[in-house]
N, C-alpha and C positions, 0 to 999 in steps of 0.2 A: 963523526957518527961511527959506531962500530960496524964492522964489515961482515955482515951476515952471509951465510951460503946460499946461492941462488941456483935453482935447477928448474928444468920443465917438469911439470907433473906427469906421471904415468898416465895413460889413456887419454892424453890430449889430442883431440881430433883437428879438423880443419876450422878456419875462421868462419863465423857467422856474420853474414852482412859486411858492412863497411867499418873498419876500425874507428872508434871515436876519437875525440880530442884527448882524452886521458885514459881510456880503457879499450881492450879488445876482448870480444866474447868468442870462445872456442867451444866446438862440440865435444862431448864426452864419448869416446868411442865405444863404451860398453852399456852405459846407462843413459837412456834418452831423456830420463826425468831430470837430468842435471846438466849444467854447463860450466865451463871454467871461465871466471872472469879475470883477466889479467890487468893489473894496475901498473901501468907504465910510468916512467919518471917524467913524461911530458906534462907540462902545465900550462894553462891558458887563462887569460883574463880578458874581460870586455867582449864576450862572445867570439873568441879567438882573434880578436883585434891584436892581442899580445901573446906569443907562443914562445916557449922555452923548454929547457930541461933542467931538472935538479936531481942530482945523484940520491939514490935510496928513497925518494919521494914515494914511489910506487909501493914500496915495502911498508912505509909508515901508514899510508892511506888504507892499504889492504887489512892491516892488523886492526887499525882503529875502527874501521867499518865492521869488521868481524865481531869485534867487542861490543859495539852499539847493537848491531842486528841480533846477536845472541841474547843480549840482555832484554831487548824488546820482545823476543820471542818467548822468553822465559816469564816475562810479565803478561803474556797472553795476547799481546798485539798480533794483527795478521800480517806478518812479515814472511818473506821467502826464507826457506831453510839455508843456513850456511854451515858447511862441513869442512873439515880440515883437508885441504887439497894435497899436502905433502910438498908444497913450495911456498916460500915466503911471500912472493908477490902475486900470487893466484889465489882466488877464493873459489871453492867449488859451491855453487848456488843452484837452488831450484830453478828450473827453466820456466820462465813465464812469457806470456805473449804481452808485450808492453803496450800501453796506451800512448798516445801522441800528446802528452801533457805533463806538466810538472806543477807541483804546489808548493809555494814558498810560504813559510810561517815565520814572522818576525817577532820575536820576544822583545827585542830592543831596537828601536830605530836608529840606525846608523847607516854609513855608506851612501850609496845612491838613493836610498830611501829618504834621507834628509832632505835632498832637493826636491825629490817627486812629491812628498807629502807636505813639505813646509813646516816641518816640526824640528825642534832642536835636537841635536845628536845626544844620544844616551837616553831617551825617554823609554820607560818600561811600559810594555803593552799587555795588559791583562783583561781578557784572554788575548792570545797572539793575534797580530794583524795577518790575515792570510790572503794570499795572491794566487790567482789561477792562471797559468801560462800555457799557450799552446806551443808545442816544440816546433819551430819552424825557423831554421837559420836565416832564410831569405828574408824574413819580416823580424828578425832579432828576438824570437820567442815573445810574441806579443801578449800581455795581459788582456784578457777577454772576459765578458760578463758570462758568468756561469750558465744562466738560463740560454745563452745563445751559442753554447759550445758546438752544437750540431750545425748550426748555420756556419760558423767560422771554419769549423773542421771541413766542410763540404765546399767552402768557397776557395780553398786552395787545391793544389794538383791532387785529385783524389787517388789516382793510381799510385803515386809516389808516397802518399800518406798511408794508404793501406798496406803498401809493400813494407814500409819501414815501421809501421805501427798497426798490426792486424786488429788489436782488440779496441773495440769503441764502447765506452760506457754509456749507458742511458742516464737520464736525468736523476733518478733516485740514487743510482751508484755514483754519481759525481757528488751528490750531497754526503753520501756516506764517506767517501774519501776526503772530503773537507773536514768532516766531524773527527775522523780518526787522526788525521794530519794534525789537527789543532790539539787533540788530546796528548798525541805522542810529543809534540813540541813542548806543551805545558809540563808533561811528566819529566821529560828529559831535563828542562829548565830547572825545575825544582830539585831534582835528585843531584845533578851536577853542581848546582850552586852549593850544596852542602859539602861538595868535594873540592871546592875552591876554583870551579870552572864556571864561567858565564857563557851560556850558549846564547849568542845574540840572535841567530837566525839559521834556518837549514831549509834545504830543498829535497823535497820527496817525490819519487816517481812510483807509479802503480803499474800492476800488469795482472793478468789472469793466469791461474794455474790450470792444470790439465782437467779439473773438474768445473772450472768455470767460476772459482771463487777469486775475488779481487784481493791482492795482497801487496804490501810495500815491497817493491823490488829495486833493483840496481844496487846501490850502496849508500851508505851515509858516512862520508869521510870528510877530510879537510878540503876536498874539492867541492862538497856540497853544504858546508857551514862555515859560520864565523864564530869564533870563541875566543875568550880571553881568560887569563888567570886573574882571579879577583884580587889577589895580594892583600886580602884582609879589608879590602874596600866595601862599602855598604851604599845602597841607594839612599838619596837624599830627597826631600821634598822639593819639588819645583813648581812654581805658579805659572800657568800658560793660560792667558785670557781670564777667565773667571773661575777656572778649574785647578785643583791641586793634584799633581802628578809626581810620580817618582823618577829621579833622574840620576845618572852616575857620569862621573867624568872618565870616560874610556881611555882618555890619553895617559892615565896613570896605570893602566893595565898591561900586562904582557900578552902579545898576540900568540895565538895557538892555531893559525890557518895560513892561507896562502898570501895574507896581507902584504908582507915584503915584496913579493914578486909582483903583486898588482901596482906597487909603488915604484918599481923599478930599482929595488935595492939589490945589493950584491948577491950572488950565488951562495956564498958563504952564510950570509944571513938568513937566507931561505932554508938552507940545509939545517942550520942550528934551530930554526923555528919549528920545523917538522919534527926533528929529534925531541925537542922540548915538549911538543904537542903530543907525541906518541907516549913519552913517559908520563905526562899528566893523565892521559886516558887510560893507560895501564893501571896506575895507581887508583883512579876512580873506580874502576870495575874489578879491582883484585878481590 
């Protein structure tokens, strides 16, 4: 991988909260409307059951996320503003008060979802299958019923949850987040497929801006999605029970995410995968 020049951005303040598994958030010393998001070279899998380091991985994730978030912003989706930070592995993003939830949209069934749902690998979901998870490491980010979010949220340590995630959406706002997440996932899936990239699934987090509006926050990078290069392959019809579905052999596709690390492959394979992924997304959004 090329050796880009790394530097700390100007006006970088102190760390906000506790550093995450793969990112650290810093104050902006002059403009309180923004924060710096540092994408580290750390990588984790299985809810931090497996942790490692991949050189230049933070740089790849930072640029990929900036490309996707800016694209969504230009398309009119409610996403946090992403500006040039002046540093390759830092993003300058709009400050949001984050909610203690994450929404996963699955365009194609693969990975752990195969075992969980009992479906064959590679089944296309139209519209995406959307999961709603509470961010709680102690309970492995449990998937919970949407209408019982308030009950589950308050069942856990309220002081800890409110300190880490001060924004709490109401029922209508939760449905709004689900609708927008589904729309974003479908839009990106259709757009990227034309560019030779199959977006299998992605995770989206939400937060409130200073005016109280809910926006997609955090980032959308190789840490938050699974993707493959299609290599010209197309979906084929597959019969499941009495229905006809579209299915693709994902084994014949090139990975564009953290898959090699999750499987325990060599560091060099992971490095090359992140490089290939960044190149593919650069081309898709050029």
